C-alpha positions as CSV (number, residue, x, y, z in Angstrom):
1,M,-67.8,-90.1,160.6
2,L,-65.7,-93.1,159.9
3,L,-68.9,-94.5,159.4
4,A,-70.3,-91.7,156.3
5,S,-66.7,-92.1,154.8
6,L,-68.2,-96.0,154.5
7,S,-71.6,-95.1,153.1
8,L,-69.7,-92.7,150.7
9,L,-67.4,-95.4,148.9
10,R,-69.9,-98.1,148.8
11,Q,-71.8,-96.7,146.1
12,P,-68.8,-95.9,143.7
13,L,-67.6,-100.0,145.1
14,T,-70.4,-101.7,144.2
15,F,-70.5,-100.0,140.7
16,V,-67.1,-101.2,140.6
17,A,-68.0,-104.9,141.4
18,S,-70.6,-105.1,139.3
19,K,-69.0,-103.9,136.4
20,W,-65.9,-106.5,137.4
21,Q,-68.6,-109.6,137.4
22,T,-69.8,-108.2,133.9
23,L,-66.6,-108.9,132.7
24,V,-65.6,-111.8,134.1
25,K,-68.6,-113.2,133.2
26,V,-68.3,-112.1,129.4
27,A,-64.1,-112.9,129.1
28,G,-65.2,-116.3,130.3
29,N,-68.3,-117.2,127.6
30,P,-66.9,-118.4,124.8
31,Y,-69.6,-118.4,122.6
32,R,-70.1,-115.0,120.5
33,P,-72.3,-115.2,118.0
34,E,-71.4,-112.4,116.3
35,L,-68.3,-114.1,114.8
36,H,-71.2,-116.7,113.2
37,Y,-74.1,-115.2,112.1
38,M,-74.0,-114.6,107.9
39,R,-72.9,-111.8,106.7
40,G,-74.4,-112.0,103.3
41,P,-74.8,-114.0,100.1
42,G,-71.6,-116.2,99.4
43,P,-70.3,-117.3,96.1
44,K,-72.7,-120.1,94.9
45,W,-75.8,-117.7,95.9
46,R,-73.7,-115.1,93.3
47,A,-73.1,-117.7,90.8
48,K,-76.4,-118.6,90.4
49,Y,-78.1,-115.6,90.8
50,Q,-75.6,-113.8,88.4
51,A,-76.3,-116.8,85.8
52,S,-80.0,-116.0,85.9
53,R,-79.5,-112.5,86.0
54,L,-77.6,-112.7,82.8
55,D,-80.2,-114.8,80.9
56,R,-83.3,-112.0,81.6
57,S,-81.4,-109.1,80.1
58,L,-80.6,-110.7,76.8
């Protein structure tokens, strides 16, 4: 009976342990690439290409 209850607890405990390990691994990694990727053209690009677009429309 005790052995049966231990085997029923093993699967949920394994799941919780694996999720905890993943959380610790992610929290311990300071590099987050989503904070560093370029999100679009910046002001220099807009200034350069906005001027050329205005010249073409004339």
